[in-house]
C-alpha positions in Angstrom: 0.1 0.0 0.0 1.5 3.3 -0.9 2.2 6.2 1.3 -0.7 8.4 -0.1 -3.6 5.7 0.3 -2.5 5.2 3.7 -2.5 9.1 4.4 -5.7 9.2 2.9 -7.1 6.5 4.6 -5.9 7.8 7.7 -7.4 11.1 7.0 -10.9 9.5 6.0 -10.7 7.6 9.6 -10.1 11.1 11.4 -13.1 12.7 9.5 -15.5 10.2 11.0 -15.2 12.4 14.0 -16.8 15.0 12.3 -19.4 13.7 9.5 -20.5 10.2 8.5 -19.3 9.0 4.7 -21.9 10.9 2.3 -23.9 8.6 0.4 -22.9 6.6 -3.0 -25.8 5.6 -4.6 -27.3 4.0 -7.4 -29.1 6.3 -9.5 -32.6 4.6 -11.4 -33.5 8.1 -13.1 -30.0 8.3 -14.9 -29.6 4.7 -15.4 -32.8 4.3 -17.1 -32.0 6.9 -19.2 -28.3 5.8 -20.4 -28.6 2.2 -20.1 -25.6 1.7 -17.7 -25.3 1.5 -14.0 -24.9 5.1 -12.5 -23.8 5.8 -9.2 -23.7 9.5 -7.6 -21.5 9.9 -5.0 -23.2 12.7 -3.2 -20.8 15.5 -2.0 -24.0 17.6 -1.8 -25.1 15.6 1.4 -21.8 16.4 3.3 -22.5 18.8 6.6 -21.7 21.9 4.7 -23.4 20.3 1.1 -19.8 20.4 -0.8 -16.5 18.3 -0.7 -14.6 21.1 0.1 -15.0 20.9 4.0 -12.8 17.7 3.2 -9.7 19.5 2.1 -9.9 22.2 4.9 -10.3 19.5 7.6 -7.2 17.8 6.6 -4.7 20.3 6.0 -6.2 22.1 9.3 -5.7 18.8 11.7 -1.9 18.2 9.9 -1.3 22.0 10.6 -2.1 21.5 14.1 -0.5 18.0 14.8 2.6 20.0 13.4 2.3 22.8 15.7 0.2 23.1 18.3 0.7 26.8 18.8 -1.0 27.7 15.5 -4.3 29.1 16.4 -5.5 31.0 13.7 -6.3 30.4 10.2 -7.0 32.6 7.0 -8.9 31.5 3.8 -10.1 33.9 0.5 -13.5 32.1 -0.9 -17.2 33.7 -1.6 -18.3 30.0 -1.4 -18.0 26.2 -0.7 -13.9 26.9 0.8 -15.0 29.3 3.0 -18.2 27.2 4.8 -15.7 24.5 4.7 -13.2 26.2 6.9 -15.8 27.6 8.8 -16.9 24.1 10.1 -13.5 23.1 10.4 -12.4 26.1 12.8 -15.2 24.9 15.0 -14.6 21.6 15.1 -10.9 22.3 16.0 -11.8 25.4 18.3 -9.3 27.7 16.3 -9.8 31.1 15.3 -10.7 31.4 11.1 -10.7 34.8 9.2 -12.2 34.4 6.1 -11.9 37.1 3.5 -14.8 37.6 1.3 -15.2 40.0 -1.8 -17.6 43.2 -0.9 -20.3 41.7 -3.7 -20.4 38.4 -1.8 -24.7 37.5 -1.1 -25.2 37.9 2.0 -27.1 34.2 2.2 -23.5 33.0 1.6 -22.0 35.3 4.2 -24.6 34.3 6.7 -24.1 30.6 6.2 -20.4 30.7 6.8 -20.9 32.6 10.1 -23.4 29.8 11.2 -21.1 27.4 10.4 -17.9 29.1 12.1 -20.0 30.2 14.8 -17.7 32.5 17.3 -14.6 31.1 16.0 -14.5 32.7 12.5 -14.3 36.6 11.9 -15.6 37.5 8.2 -13.6 40.6 6.2 -15.5 42.0 3.6 -12.7 43.5 1.4 -12.1 43.7 -2.3 -15.0 43.8 -5.5 -13.2 41.2 -7.2 -11.8 38.1 -6.0 -7.9 38.6 -6.7 -8.5 41.8 -4.5 -9.8 39.4 -1.4 -7.1 36.8 -1.9 -4.3 39.7 -2.0 -5.6 40.9 1.3 -6.3 37.8 2.9 -2.3 36.8 2.0 -1.2 40.0 3.1 -3.2 39.7 6.7 -1.4 36.5 6.8 1.8 38.3 6.5 1.2 40.6 9.1 -0.2 38.8 11.8 1.8 35.1 11.2 -1.4 33.4 10.8 -1.6 30.1 8.4 -3.3 30.3 4.6 -5.4 27.6 3.9 -5.6 27.4 0.1 -8.8 26.1 -1.5 -7.0 23.4 -4.2 -3.4 24.1 -4.6 -1.8 22.4 -1.7 -1.0 19.2 -1.0 -2.8 18.3 2.3 -5.6 19.9 0.5 -5.9 17.3 -2.3 -5.0 14.5 0.1 -8.1 15.5 2.2 -10.2 15.4 -0.8 -9.0 12.1 -1.8 -11.4 10.7 0.7 -14.3 11.0 -1.5 -12.6 8.4 -3.6 -11.6 5.9 -0.6 -15.6 6.4 0.6 -17.0 5.2 -3.2 -14.9 2.5 -3.8 -15.5 1.1 -0.1 -19.5 1.9 -1.0 -19.9 0.4 -4.1 -20.0 -3.5 -4.7 -17.8 -3.3 -7.4 -15.4 -0.8 -8.1 -16.9 1.6 -11.2 -15.3 1.3 -14.7 -15.6 5.1 -15.1 -15.3 7.9 -13.0 -16.7 11.4 -14.2 -15.1 14.3 -12.3 -15.9 18.0 -11.9 -13.0 20.2 -12.0 -12.6 23.6 -10.7 -9.0 24.2 -9.5 -8.3 20.6 -9.5 -7.8 19.3 -6.1 -10.9 16.8 -6.0 -9.8 15.3 -9.1 -6.2 15.3 -8.5 -6.6 13.5 -5.5 -9.2 11.0 -6.6 -7.3 10.0 -9.5 -4.3 9.0 -7.9 -6.1 7.2 -4.9 -7.8 5.4 -7.7 -5.0 4.7 -9.6 -3.5 2.6 -6.6 -6.7 1.1 -5.6 -8.4 0.7 -8.8 -5.8 0.8 -11.7 -9.1 -0.4 -13.9 -10.7 2.8 -13.3 -10.9 5.1 -16.3 -11.7 8.9 -15.8 -13.8 11.7 -17.5 -13.2 15.2 -16.4 -15.7 17.9 -17.2 -15.5 21.9 -16.6 -17.7 24.3 -17.7 -17.2 25.7 -21.0 -16.7 29.0 -20.1 -14.0 28.3 -17.4 -11.9 25.2 -19.2 -8.5 25.6 -17.7 -7.8 21.9 -17.1 -8.5 21.5 -21.1 -6.2 24.3 -21.8 -2.8 23.2 -19.3 -3.2 19.4 -20.7 -3.4 21.0 -24.3 -0.4 23.2 -23.6 1.1 21.0 -21.3 1.8 23.6 -18.5 -0.9 25.6 -16.3 -2.3 28.8 -18.4 -4.1 31.6 -17.3 -7.3 31.8 -19.3 -7.9 35.4 -20.3 -11.6 35.3 -19.8 -13.9 33.5 -17.8 -17.5 32.8 -17.3 -18.2 33.1 -13.9 -21.8 31.5 -13.8 -20.5 28.0 -12.7 -19.0 30.0 -9.6 -17.8 27.0 -7.9 -15.8 25.8 -10.7 -14.6 29.1 -12.8 -11.2 29.0 -12.1 -9.4 30.9 -14.7 -5.5 28.5 -13.7 -5.6 25.3 -12.4 -3.5 24.7 -9.3 0.3 23.5 -9.7 0.3 21.0 -7.4 -3.2 19.4 -9.0 -1.6 19.8 -12.6 1.4 17.9 -11.4 -1.2 15.1 -10.7 -3.2 15.2 -14.2 -0.3 16.0 -16.3 -0.5 12.6 -17.7 -4.1 12.6 -18.9 -5.1 13.9 -22.6 -7.1 17.0 -23.7 -9.7 14.5 -24.7 -10.4 13.2 -21.3 -12.1 16.4 -20.9 -14.8 17.2 -21.6 -16.7 20.7 -21.2 -20.6 21.9 -20.5 -22.2 24.5 -21.7 -23.3 26.9 -18.9 -27.1 27.2 -20.2 -26.8 23.1 -20.7 -26.4 22.9 -17.1 -29.1 25.0 -16.0 -31.5 22.6 -17.9 -29.3 19.5 -15.9 -30.1 21.6 -12.4 -34.0 22.1 -12.9 -34.3 18.5 -14.2 -32.7 17.0 -11.5 -34.8 19.4 -9.1 -38.2 18.8 -10.8 -37.5 14.7 -11.5 -35.2 13.4 -8.2 -35.7 16.3 -6.0 -32.1 16.9 -6.1 -30.9 20.8 -5.2 -27.5 21.1 -7.2 -25.5 24.7 -7.6 -24.1 24.6 -11.0 -20.8 23.2 -10.3 -22.3 20.4 -8.6 -24.4 19.5 -11.8 -21.4 19.3 -13.9 -20.8 15.4 -13.9 -24.3 14.6 -13.9 -24.5 16.8 -17.1 -21.5 15.3 -19.0 -23.0 12.0 -18.8 -24.9 13.2 -22.0 -21.4 13.4 -23.7 -20.0 10.3 -22.8 -19.6 7.5 -25.8 -22.6 5.4 -25.1 -21.4 2.8 -27.6 -18.6 2.4 -24.7 -20.2 2.6 -22.1 -23.6 1.4 -22.4 -24.4 -1.3 -19.6 -21.2 -0.4 -17.8 -20.9 0.7 -14.3 -20.2 4.6 -13.5 -20.0 6.9 -11.0 -20.6 10.3 -11.6 -19.2 13.1 -8.0 -21.9 15.3 -7.4 -19.6 17.9 -6.1 -21.9 20.5 -4.2 -25.6 21.7 -3.8 -25.0 25.2 -2.4 -27.5 26.6 -4.4 -29.0 29.9 -4.1 -32.6 29.9 -4.7 -32.9 33.7 -5.9 -30.7 32.5 -9.2 -33.5 29.9 -9.9 -35.3 32.4 -12.3 -32.3 32.9 -14.0 -31.4 29.1 -14.0 -35.1 28.3 -15.7 -34.4 31.1 -18.0 -31.3 29.6 -19.4 -32.7 26.1 -19.5 -35.4 27.6 -21.5 -33.4 29.3 -23.9 -30.8 26.6 -24.1 -34.0 23.7 -25.0 -35.2 26.5 -27.9 -38.3 27.2 -25.9 -37.6 30.6 -25.2 -35.8 33.1 -27.8 -35.6 37.3 -28.0 -35.9 39.2 -30.8 -35.4 42.3 -32.0 -38.5 43.2 -34.4 -38.9 45.9 -37.0 -42.6 46.7 -36.9 -44.4 48.7 -39.1 -45.7 51.8 -37.6 -49.4 51.6 -39.3 -53.1 50.3 -37.5 -53.1 46.6 -37.7 -49.4 46.0 -37.4 -49.1 44.5 -34.4 -52.4 42.3 -34.5 -50.7 40.8 -37.5 -48.3 39.7 -35.8 -50.2 38.7 -33.2 -51.9 36.3 -35.4 -48.6 34.6 -36.9 -48.3 33.0 -33.2 -49.0 29.4 -32.5 -51.1 27.8 -29.9 -48.2 27.2 -27.5 -46.6 30.5 -28.0 -46.8 33.3 -25.6 -45.2 36.9 -25.5 -42.8 36.7 -22.5 -41.6 40.2 -23.1 -43.0 43.7 -25.4 -40.8 46.5 -25.2 -40.7 49.5 -27.6 -37.1 50.1 -28.4 -37.1 53.1 -30.5 -38.2 54.4 -33.8 -35.6 53.3 -36.2 -37.5 55.0 -39.4 -40.5 57.2 -39.5 -42.3 54.4 -40.6 -40.8 51.3 -38.4 -40.3 50.4 -34.8 -37.7 48.5 -33.1 -39.5 46.3 -30.5 -37.9 44.0 -28.2 -39.8 40.5 -28.1 -39.3 37.4 -25.9 -41.5 34.2 -27.1 -41.9 31.4 -24.8 -43.3 28.1 -26.1 -43.9 24.8 -24.5 -43.2 22.8 -27.6 -39.8 22.4 -29.3 -39.5 23.3 -32.6 -42.4 26.0 -32.3 -40.1 29.3 -32.3 -38.7 27.9 -35.4 -42.3 27.6 -37.1 -42.8 31.0 -35.8 -40.0 32.7 -37.2 -40.5 30.7 -40.6 -44.5 32.2 -40.8 -42.6 35.8 -39.3 -40.4 35.8 -42.7 -43.2 34.7 -45.5 -45.0 37.9 -44.0 -42.5 40.4 -44.3 -41.5 41.1 -40.9 -38.0 41.9 -40.6 -36.3 41.0 -37.3 -33.4 39.6 -35.4 -32.6 37.0 -33.2 -30.5 38.2 -30.1 -30.7 35.2 -28.3 -27.0 34.3 -28.6 -25.8 37.3 -28.9 -24.4 37.7 -25.3 -23.4 41.4 -26.4 -26.4 42.5 -27.5 -28.9 40.9 -24.9 -26.3 41.6 -21.9 -27.2 45.1 -22.9 -31.0 45.1 -22.9 -32.2 41.7 -21.9 
């Protein structure tokens, strides 16, 4: 048995003082859909509703065993890492200072404070995360506190690997394929290393949000790279640069092993799992389930597959946006700029083109582009796939000029 496996097993045993193993369950809904044996490792059911508690607990515990006088820990996070560290601080009875951006939603601040209780101080500093991180690291230097990284640290990786140790003990046989979400790479680095030692026949596929595919970029360049632009919608996995320690563990994989999930499609997966299975997922937590759509089912049908559900800290204030994006991905909602003639009966003529399942969700005059025409922002919702395309064909046939701006990020961000 390797030293790493022994260390992970020991970390898992210590973790039982904090929380029981998270469930690893065969999911009938997904198994029936894909014709395979789909298991879900439910990290959304940890005490802080994500796997981040594992790395924080392990790193903090090892630091205290090395130096019992170390009583103050610091992190920079607006999400799951902050909550995991807060929970660990309360468990060990040490002080924690958590730096969060000023723009952090109140719900996340309150949850972190609940998990940490009197042991945790929350400091809101910086409009952007990079500013928050710099403030946290400067504070550590000033007061001699220990900074706890969210993913790029050996002890954090070791803690996250306990997900694999639990999973292998919970399944009736090792998975033939594991689908892993990737943000900074702590979970994937730990799980792949553990499984390679204990279940060498297991294959891995990684999944990143399409707007933040830092692992795929690093594997293509054969070195970590910083993405020039990141879509922050999948906030739990929107990382511009894979961690150095994490890439070292993952560099042997191919870019073809990494799948990317479109952010709007993720919304459809979140909505479906909520409505069908009653499972609440944050965007990052839905990545592995969403990526099942992209597997080669000619190869994987009938086989045993584990997908890691990494988190369920979903802010329900985001639900309208998730529903909107899911409908747009499914083709059930589109936005147009319509050039409407300024004459009596023109609007009635347009309304007559609507199908029986079409509904106007948005109607707003923007401006008159000429004396005889006006520009209208119009949103169409429907319940039947293909209905909006049929409406577009009728609009064209009847001489209505329009522009579909649904996927035009620049225009839609300004006026929708």
